[in-house]
C-alpha positions as CSV (number, residue, x, y, z in Angstrom):
1,X,72.3,111.6,129.9
2,X,73.8,115.0,128.8
3,X,76.5,113.1,126.7
4,X,74.2,110.6,125.3
5,X,71.4,113.5,124.0
6,X,74.4,115.4,122.6
7,X,75.7,112.4,120.7
8,X,72.3,111.4,119.6
9,X,71.5,115.1,118.2
10,X,74.8,115.1,116.5
11,X,74.0,111.8,114.9
12,X,70.8,112.7,113.4
13,X,72.2,115.9,112.1
14,X,74.9,114.3,110.3
15,X,72.4,111.5,109.0
16,X,70.4,114.5,107.6
17,X,73.5,116.3,105.9
18,X,74.2,112.7,104.4
19,X,70.9,112.5,102.6
20,X,71.0,115.9,101.3
21,X,74.7,115.4,100.0
22,X,73.5,112.1,98.4
23,X,71.0,113.9,96.3
24,X,73.3,117.0,95.4
25,X,75.9,114.2,94.6
26,X,73.8,112.8,91.6
27,X,72.3,115.8,90.4
28,X,75.1,118.5,90.5
29,X,77.3,116.8,87.7
30,X,74.3,116.9,85.4
31,X,74.0,120.2,85.8
32,X,77.4,121.0,83.7
33,X,76.9,121.8,80.4
34,X,77.4,119.1,77.5
35,X,76.8,115.5,77.3
36,X,79.6,112.8,77.9
37,X,78.2,110.6,74.9
38,X,78.6,113.6,72.7
39,X,82.3,113.8,74.0
40,X,82.7,110.1,73.3
41,X,81.3,110.1,69.8
42,X,83.0,113.2,68.8
43,X,86.5,111.6,69.4
44,X,85.5,108.7,67.4
45,X,84.4,111.0,64.6
46,X,87.8,112.6,64.5
47,X,89.3,109.1,63.9
48,X,87.5,109.0,60.6
49,X,84.4,106.9,61.6
50,X,81.3,107.1,59.0
51,X,78.3,109.0,60.2
52,X,76.0,106.3,60.2
53,X,78.5,104.1,62.5
54,X,78.7,107.2,64.8
55,X,74.8,107.5,65.3
56,X,74.4,103.6,66.2
57,X,77.3,104.0,68.7
58,X,75.8,107.2,70.0
59,X,72.4,105.4,70.3
60,X,74.1,102.3,71.9
61,X,76.0,104.3,74.5
62,X,73.0,106.5,75.6
63,X,71.0,103.4,76.2
64,X,73.8,101.4,77.8
65,X,74.5,104.5,80.3
66,X,70.8,105.1,81.0
67,X,70.8,108.6,79.8
68,X,67.6,107.8,77.8
69,X,65.5,107.7,81.0
70,X,63.9,110.3,83.1
71,X,66.0,112.0,85.8
72,X,63.8,110.3,88.3
73,X,64.6,106.9,86.9
74,X,68.5,107.5,87.0
75,X,68.3,108.6,90.3
76,X,66.6,105.4,91.6
77,X,69.0,103.1,89.7
78,X,71.8,105.3,91.2
79,X,70.3,104.4,94.6
80,X,70.0,101.1,94.0
81,X,73.6,101.0,92.7
82,X,75.0,102.4,95.9
83,X,72.7,100.2,98.0
84,X,74.8,97.1,96.4
85,X,77.8,99.1,96.9
86,X,78.1,99.6,93.0
87,X,79.8,102.6,91.6
88,X,78.9,102.2,88.0
89,X,80.8,102.2,85.0
90,X,82.8,104.7,83.7
91,X,81.7,106.7,80.7
92,X,84.7,107.8,79.4
93,X,86.8,104.6,80.2
94,X,84.2,102.0,79.2
95,X,84.0,99.3,80.1
96,X,86.2,99.9,83.0
97,X,84.7,100.0,86.4
98,X,84.7,103.0,88.7
99,X,85.9,100.9,91.4
100,X,89.1,100.0,89.8
101,X,90.0,103.3,88.7
102,X,89.5,104.8,92.3
103,X,91.5,101.8,93.6
104,X,94.1,102.4,91.4
105,X,94.5,106.2,92.1
106,X,93.7,106.0,95.6
107,X,96.9,104.6,97.2
108,X,98.9,107.5,95.4
109,X,96.7,110.3,96.8
110,X,96.7,108.7,100.2
111,X,100.4,108.2,100.4
112,X,101.2,111.9,99.3
113,X,98.5,113.6,101.2
114,X,98.2,111.9,104.6
115,X,102.0,112.0,105.7
116,X,102.0,115.7,104.6
117,X,98.9,116.5,106.8
118,X,100.3,114.7,109.8
119,X,103.8,115.9,109.7
120,X,102.5,119.4,108.9
121,X,99.9,119.3,111.9
122,X,102.5,118.2,114.3
123,X,105.5,120.3,113.0
124,X,103.0,123.6,112.6
125,X,101.4,123.2,116.1
126,X,104.8,122.6,117.7
127,X,106.3,125.8,115.7
128,X,103.3,127.9,116.6
129,X,103.1,126.9,120.3
130,X,106.8,127.5,120.9
131,X,106.6,130.8,119.1
132,X,103.7,132.1,121.5
133,X,106.0,131.0,124.5
134,X,109.2,132.2,123.3
135,X,108.0,135.6,121.8
136,X,110.5,138.2,120.9
137,X,112.5,137.6,117.7
138,X,111.7,134.1,117.4
139,X,107.9,134.7,117.3
140,X,108.2,137.5,114.9
141,X,110.4,135.4,112.5
142,X,108.2,132.4,113.1
143,X,105.0,133.9,112.5
144,X,105.9,136.0,109.3
145,X,107.4,132.9,107.7
146,X,104.4,130.9,108.8
147,X,101.9,133.5,107.6
148,X,103.7,133.9,104.0
149,X,103.6,130.1,103.5
150,X,99.9,129.9,104.6
151,X,98.9,132.7,102.5
152,X,100.5,131.2,99.3
153,X,98.2,129.0,97.3
154,X,99.3,125.3,96.8
155,X,99.8,125.8,92.9
156,X,102.0,128.6,93.4
157,X,104.4,126.8,95.8
158,X,104.0,123.9,93.5
159,X,105.1,125.9,90.3
160,X,108.0,127.6,92.3
161,X,109.3,124.3,93.6
162,X,108.8,122.6,89.9
163,X,110.9,125.6,88.5
164,X,113.7,125.4,91.2
165,X,114.4,121.8,91.7
166,X,113.5,120.2,88.2
167,X,114.1,123.2,85.6
168,X,116.6,125.6,87.1
169,X,118.4,122.6,89.1
170,X,117.3,119.5,87.5
171,X,117.9,117.3,90.8
172,X,114.2,115.8,90.7
173,X,112.1,114.7,87.9
174,X,109.5,117.2,87.0
175,X,106.1,115.2,87.0
176,X,104.3,111.8,87.0
177,X,104.5,109.1,89.6
178,X,107.3,107.1,88.3
179,X,109.4,107.4,85.1
180,X,107.1,107.0,81.9
181,X,107.4,103.6,80.2
182,X,108.1,101.9,83.6
183,X,105.5,99.0,84.8
184,X,104.7,99.3,88.4
185,X,106.2,96.4,90.6
186,X,107.1,95.7,94.0
187,X,110.8,96.1,93.5
188,X,113.8,98.3,95.0
189,X,114.4,100.1,91.8
190,X,110.7,101.0,91.3
191,X,110.2,102.2,94.9
192,X,113.3,104.5,94.7
193,X,111.7,105.9,91.3
194,X,108.8,106.6,93.0
195,X,110.2,108.5,96.1
196,X,112.2,110.4,93.3
197,X,108.9,111.9,92.1
198,X,107.3,112.1,95.3
199,X,109.3,114.9,97.1
200,X,108.3,117.8,95.1
201,X,104.6,117.3,95.3
202,X,105.1,116.3,99.0
203,X,107.1,119.5,100.0
204,X,104.6,121.8,98.2
205,X,101.7,120.4,100.5
206,X,103.5,119.8,103.6
207,X,105.1,123.4,103.8
208,X,101.7,124.9,103.3
209,X,100.3,122.7,106.2
210,X,102.9,123.8,108.4
211,X,102.5,127.7,107.8
212,X,98.4,127.3,108.0
213,X,98.9,125.3,111.6
214,X,101.4,127.3,113.0
215,X,99.6,130.5,112.5
216,X,96.3,129.1,114.0
217,X,98.2,127.6,117.1
218,X,99.9,130.7,117.8
219,X,96.9,132.8,117.9
220,X,95.0,130.2,120.0
221,X,97.8,130.0,122.5
222,X,98.7,133.5,122.9
223,X,94.5,134.1,123.3
224,X,94.5,131.3,126.2
225,X,97.8,132.7,127.9
226,X,95.9,136.1,128.5
227,X,93.0,134.5,129.6
228,X,91.4,135.1,133.1
229,X,91.6,131.5,134.2
230,X,95.3,131.4,133.5
231,X,95.9,134.5,135.7
232,X,93.7,133.1,138.4
233,X,95.6,130.0,138.3
234,X,98.9,131.5,138.5
235,X,97.6,133.8,141.6
236,X,96.7,130.5,143.1
237,X,100.3,129.2,142.8
238,X,99.2,126.5,140.4
239,X,102.5,125.1,138.8
240,X,103.4,126.0,135.2
241,X,103.4,122.5,133.6
242,X,99.7,122.1,135.1
243,X,98.7,125.7,133.5
244,X,100.2,124.9,130.4
245,X,98.2,121.5,130.1
246,X,94.9,123.7,130.5
247,X,96.0,126.0,127.9
248,X,96.9,123.4,125.4
249,X,93.6,121.7,126.1
250,X,91.8,124.4,124.9
251,X,94.1,125.8,122.3
252,X,94.2,122.4,120.5
253,X,90.4,122.2,120.2
254,X,90.2,124.6,116.8
255,X,93.4,122.6,115.5
256,X,91.7,119.2,115.9
257,X,88.9,120.6,113.4
258,X,91.5,121.6,111.3
259,X,93.0,118.1,111.3
260,X,89.8,116.6,110.8
261,X,89.0,118.7,107.8
262,X,92.2,118.1,106.5
263,X,91.8,114.3,106.6
264,X,88.1,114.8,105.6
265,X,89.2,116.3,102.3
266,X,92.4,114.2,101.6
267,X,90.9,112.6,98.6
268,X,90.4,115.8,96.5
269,X,92.5,117.9,98.5
270,X,95.5,117.7,96.4
271,X,93.8,118.0,93.1
272,X,95.8,121.1,91.8
273,X,98.9,119.8,92.9
274,X,98.4,116.4,91.4
275,X,97.5,118.5,88.0
276,X,100.6,120.6,88.3
277,X,102.8,117.5,88.7
278,X,100.7,114.9,86.7
279,X,100.7,112.9,89.8
280,X,98.4,109.8,89.2
281,X,96.2,110.3,92.2
282,X,92.3,110.8,93.1
283,X,92.6,114.4,92.1
284,X,94.0,114.1,88.8
285,X,91.5,111.5,88.2
286,X,88.6,113.6,89.2
287,X,89.8,116.6,86.9
288,X,89.9,114.0,84.1
289,X,86.4,113.1,84.7
290,X,84.9,116.5,85.3
291,X,87.0,117.4,81.7
292,X,85.1,114.6,80.1
293,X,81.5,114.9,82.0
294,X,82.0,111.3,83.1
295,X,79.2,111.1,85.5
296,X,79.9,107.9,87.4
297,X,83.6,108.7,88.4
298,X,82.5,112.4,89.5
299,X,79.7,110.9,91.7
300,X,81.8,108.2,93.2
301,X,84.9,110.6,94.1
302,X,82.7,113.4,95.2
303,X,80.7,110.8,97.4
304,X,83.9,109.6,98.9
305,X,85.0,113.1,99.8
306,X,81.4,113.7,101.3
307,X,81.5,110.8,103.4
308,X,85.0,111.3,104.9
309,X,84.2,114.9,105.5
310,X,81.0,114.2,107.4
311,X,82.7,111.2,109.3
312,X,85.9,113.1,110.3
313,X,83.5,116.4,111.7
314,X,81.4,113.8,113.5
315,X,84.1,112.4,115.2
316,X,85.6,115.6,115.9
317,X,82.3,116.7,117.5
318,X,82.3,113.3,119.7
319,X,85.5,114.3,120.7
320,X,84.6,117.8,121.6
321,X,81.8,116.3,124.0
322,X,84.2,114.0,125.6
323,X,87.1,116.8,126.0
324,X,85.2,119.9,126.6
325,X,82.3,119.7,129.1
326,X,81.3,123.1,128.3
327,X,79.9,122.0,125.1
328,X,77.7,119.3,126.8
329,X,76.4,121.9,129.4
330,X,75.5,124.2,126.7
331,X,73.6,121.7,124.6
332,X,71.9,120.8,128.0
333,X,71.2,124.5,128.6
334,X,69.4,125.0,124.9
335,X,67.1,121.9,125.8
């Protein structure tokens, strides 16, 4: 009963957060200064199109995109499209559908981010736990190097790696997902080309993840090692492997939250890295959409980010309820 009440409360809370997020997802892009149709018409004007033609094009696009409607009417249209799983048509890449643009970019981001997150999480937690148990010189070296990496912004490490391995030592290509002029296809040469372009953005992400997870896991493991229940268990003669199991079970809770947040922000998490390396992922697509005030693309990508963050956090909350009985007891005590 306690667990069921806990799950119902969390479900209602996250549903409320989703409703608020959908409203903000529609409103916030429209608060950015500028009009997307003006940007499109300005580009046509630079190509020498006559003023009368530009005026007709401007009027057509405003009607086509529904920007001549009141804001509440646009919002209702937006909700109706979402109900039919229609993300709309891109303003900047008209008449391309937003779904097609996202489906083209999403595999690149998942292929880059997901392995970096999982490998960084596993290696970082193992390194942090080992440093906490070993102590001494190994602990100091692992902690300082991990702290240095975790404190470095993504773009700094990306630029350093880009200079070292693409400029000073031209071992790897400087950017892109594959060689310019190459047609994507399922072939061995193309896969090899993709992998050559993959390593620099991958290492710029995974090293930061390793550093952050190692610092967090080390701190939590040291805290748990000095806890009263550990000293009490040792005084009772409990074997070390059983005590270590208790320690890791408690120390891993914040790390699971970090993993969920990393996966939840997977879609837009590599935005700066993708910009530095011109990598054709969701982050680069979002950056281009923001620079062009492409409302449908911005709304679609941010909505995906919101949903993944909320779902991942909800699953963590559910896992906490099963893993840690103290959370269920606290929720029951509040009621």
